[in-house]
C-alpha positions as CSV (number, residue, x, y, z in Angstrom):
1,M,-46.6,23.7,121.9
2,Q,-44.9,27.0,121.2
3,R,-45.3,28.5,117.8
4,A,-42.1,29.0,115.7
5,D,-42.6,32.8,115.8
6,Q,-42.7,32.7,119.6
7,N,-39.6,30.5,119.9
8,P,-36.5,32.7,119.8
9,S,-34.3,29.8,118.7
10,A,-36.5,29.0,115.7
11,F,-36.7,32.7,114.9
12,S,-32.9,32.9,115.0
13,R,-32.5,29.8,112.8
14,R,-34.9,31.3,110.2
15,W,-33.0,34.6,110.1
16,T,-29.7,32.7,109.8
17,V,-31.0,30.6,106.9
18,A,-32.4,33.8,105.3
19,A,-29.1,35.6,105.7
20,I,-27.1,32.8,104.2
21,I,-29.4,32.6,101.3
22,A,-29.3,36.4,100.9
23,T,-25.5,36.3,101.0
24,A,-25.3,33.5,98.5
25,V,-27.8,35.4,96.3
26,A,-25.6,38.5,96.6
27,V,-22.4,36.6,95.6
28,A,-24.1,34.8,92.8
29,G,-25.9,37.9,91.6
30,A,-22.7,39.9,91.6
31,A,-21.0,37.1,89.7
32,L,-23.9,36.8,87.2
33,S,-24.4,40.5,86.8
34,W,-21.1,41.3,85.2
35,H,-22.9,41.1,81.8
36,G,-25.1,44.1,82.6
37,Q,-22.3,46.1,84.3
38,A,-19.9,45.5,81.4
39,R,-22.5,47.0,79.0
40,A,-23.4,49.8,81.3
41,H,-19.7,50.9,81.5
42,G,-19.0,50.4,77.9
43,P,-15.7,49.3,76.2
44,G,-13.6,51.1,78.8
45,M,-14.0,48.1,81.1
46,G,-11.7,46.1,78.8
47,P,-12.2,43.4,76.2
48,H,-12.6,40.7,78.8
49,L,-15.9,42.2,79.9
50,R,-17.5,43.2,76.5
51,G,-19.4,40.0,76.1
52,G,-20.6,39.6,79.6
53,W,-19.5,37.4,82.5
54,E,-19.9,34.2,80.4
55,Q,-17.2,35.5,78.0
56,M,-14.9,36.9,80.7
57,D,-11.5,35.4,81.0
58,P,-12.0,32.4,83.4
59,E,-9.0,33.5,85.5
60,I,-10.4,37.0,86.0
61,F,-13.8,35.6,86.7
62,N,-12.4,33.3,89.4
63,R,-10.4,36.0,91.0
64,R,-13.4,38.3,91.2
65,L,-15.6,35.6,92.5
66,E,-13.1,34.7,95.2
67,A,-12.7,38.4,96.1
68,M,-16.5,38.7,96.5
69,I,-16.6,35.6,98.7
70,A,-13.7,36.8,100.8
71,Y,-15.5,40.1,101.3
72,R,-18.8,38.5,102.4
73,L,-17.0,36.1,104.7
74,A,-14.4,38.5,106.2
75,D,-16.2,39.3,109.4
76,I,-17.1,35.7,110.4
77,D,-13.6,34.3,110.6
78,A,-14.0,31.9,107.7
79,T,-11.0,29.7,107.2
80,P,-9.1,29.7,103.9
81,E,-10.5,26.2,103.4
82,Q,-14.1,27.3,103.9
83,K,-13.6,30.2,101.5
84,S,-12.1,27.9,99.0
85,R,-14.9,25.4,99.3
86,I,-17.6,28.0,99.0
87,A,-15.8,29.5,96.0
88,A,-15.8,26.1,94.4
89,I,-19.5,25.7,95.0
90,M,-20.3,29.1,93.6
91,K,-18.0,28.6,90.5
92,G,-19.7,25.3,89.9
93,A,-23.1,26.9,90.0
94,A,-22.0,29.7,87.7
95,N,-20.5,27.2,85.2
96,D,-23.7,25.0,85.4
97,L,-25.8,28.1,84.6
98,Q,-23.7,29.5,81.8
99,S,-25.8,27.7,79.1
100,V,-29.0,28.7,80.8
101,R,-28.0,32.4,80.7
102,A,-27.2,32.0,76.9
103,Q,-30.7,30.5,76.4
104,L,-32.4,33.3,78.3
105,R,-30.5,35.9,76.3
106,E,-31.7,34.2,73.1
107,L,-35.3,34.1,74.3
108,R,-35.1,37.8,75.1
109,R,-33.8,38.5,71.6
110,Q,-36.7,36.5,70.1
111,S,-39.2,38.3,72.3
112,L,-37.9,41.7,71.2
113,Q,-38.2,40.6,67.5
114,L,-41.8,39.5,68.1
115,L,-42.6,42.8,69.9
116,S,-41.1,44.9,67.1
117,A,-42.9,43.0,64.3
118,A,-45.7,44.5,62.2
119,T,-48.1,42.1,63.8
120,I,-47.9,41.0,67.4
121,D,-48.0,37.2,67.9
122,R,-49.3,36.9,71.4
123,N,-49.3,33.1,71.4
124,Q,-45.6,33.0,70.5
125,L,-44.8,35.7,73.1
126,E,-46.6,33.6,75.7
127,A,-44.7,30.5,74.6
128,L,-41.4,32.4,75.0
129,R,-42.5,33.7,78.4
130,V,-43.2,30.1,79.6
131,Q,-39.8,29.0,78.4
132,Q,-38.1,31.9,80.2
133,S,-40.0,31.1,83.4
134,Q,-38.9,27.4,83.2
135,L,-35.3,28.5,82.7
136,R,-35.5,30.9,85.6
137,E,-36.9,28.1,87.7
138,T,-33.8,26.1,86.8
139,V,-31.6,29.0,87.9
140,S,-33.5,29.3,91.1
141,R,-33.2,25.6,91.9
142,R,-29.5,25.4,91.1
143,M,-28.7,28.6,93.1
144,L,-30.7,27.3,96.1
145,Q,-28.7,24.1,96.0
146,A,-25.4,26.1,95.9
147,F,-26.6,28.3,98.8
148,A,-27.5,25.3,100.9
149,D,-24.1,23.6,100.1
150,A,-22.3,26.8,101.0
151,A,-24.2,27.2,104.2
152,E,-23.2,23.7,105.2
153,V,-19.5,24.7,104.9
154,L,-19.9,27.3,107.7
155,T,-20.3,26.5,111.4
156,P,-23.6,27.4,113.1
157,D,-21.8,30.3,114.8
158,Q,-20.5,31.6,111.5
159,R,-23.9,31.4,110.0
160,A,-25.4,33.3,112.9
161,R,-22.7,36.0,112.6
162,L,-23.2,36.2,108.9
163,A,-27.0,36.6,109.5
164,E,-26.3,39.5,111.9
165,R,-24.0,41.1,109.3
166,M,-26.6,40.7,106.6
167,Q,-29.4,42.0,108.8
168,R,-27.4,45.2,109.5
169,R,-26.9,45.6,105.8
170,F,-30.6,45.2,105.1
171,E,-31.4,47.8,107.8
172,R,-29.3,50.4,106.1
173,R,-31.3,50.2,102.9
């Protein structure tokens, strides 16, 4: 029996899946990172960004997410229906994770308070770290589900072309 690393077909499938996941991570990461970008650019970005992506006007968020998806899928001849379905999947994931992001933000705030206290409570810090890890695992699980759902929307040929595009992007870094 041939090993998977010696089988070109298995190798191609692994890279395709990896590229789809990487694309979904990029789309989701971009959607979820508005919070940091809004603060980095300050109030000049407009009032709809001051509180982060979770406080962004839903219409603006949806337009930006759809634009990011359209950009990622531009070179693979994705149909408008595919783009729409993938956008719905990613919007659903972002909406599902909105409360988790708020919880993570609160845990970071609590950690900062503990670290700036006169006495460092290592046990409480560890408890907060465990809570943060559990929430990040929730995010990871939900995003993987969204990535797999989005990958199923594309044809095998589209996934292969997307993998090639992502591979070229990775090589430039």
